[in-house]
N, C-alpha and C positions, 0 to 999 in steps of 0.2 A: 451531551457536551460536544461542542464543535471544536475542531482544530483547523484553522484556516491558514493555508500557505499561499501567499500571493506572489505573482510575478512569473516571468518567463524563465525557466531553468531546465536543466537536464533531469532525466529520471534519477540519476545518481544523486543530484542535489536534493530532489524531493525526498528520496529515501533517507538521506542524512537529516533533513529537516524533520521528518516524521520521527526518526529515532530520537532526536534531541527533545522534541515536544513530549513524546511518551516517557522519556527518562525524567523530564521535569514533572510530569503528572505523577509519577511514582514517588520521586524524591520530595517535591515541594508540597504535594497535596495528599500523600499517603494513599493513593488509589492504586490497588494492586490487581484488581479483577475487572472484567467487563463482559457483557453478554455477547458482544460482537462489534463490528465496525463496518462502515460503508465508506469507501473512498471513491470520489468522482474525479476523473482525470480528463482534462481537455487536451488531447494529443495535438501537437504541432510539429512542423518541420523546423529546421535550424533558422528559418526566416520568420517564424511566427505564424505561418499559414496553417490552417487546420488540415489535419490528415485523418483518414479513416483506417482503422485496424481491420484487416481481412485475414481469414483463416486460409489454410492450404487449398480449400475448395473454392476460394474467391468470395465466400459469403462474408458479410459485415459482422464483425465481432463487437457487440455492444455491451456485453456483460460477461464477467469472469466470476467463477465460483471457487471458494476455498474453504476447506474444513480445518484450517489451522496449519501450523508448520509441519514439515516432514518429520516423522518419527522413525528413527532407525530401529532395527531389530533389537539392538542392545537396550534402547529406551523401553521397548515393550516388555523385555524380560526382567527389568528391575523389580525387586521385591516391594 
């Protein structure tokens, strides 16, 4: 399944749009689990010009990896 978010916007706006679409997926379509997700982002500056993400060492960052949300120690100790 694809969720498409079109148009120039801030990362905060994209975050909100994703939240709303995922909420709709749960509520309207009764989908509560997924194996994973891939999000492609086309970074720009405030003028719409493409920008490149770079790490502290100056290398281009083309991919970020995530194993899910942060889990606190309290979450890990729940029975």
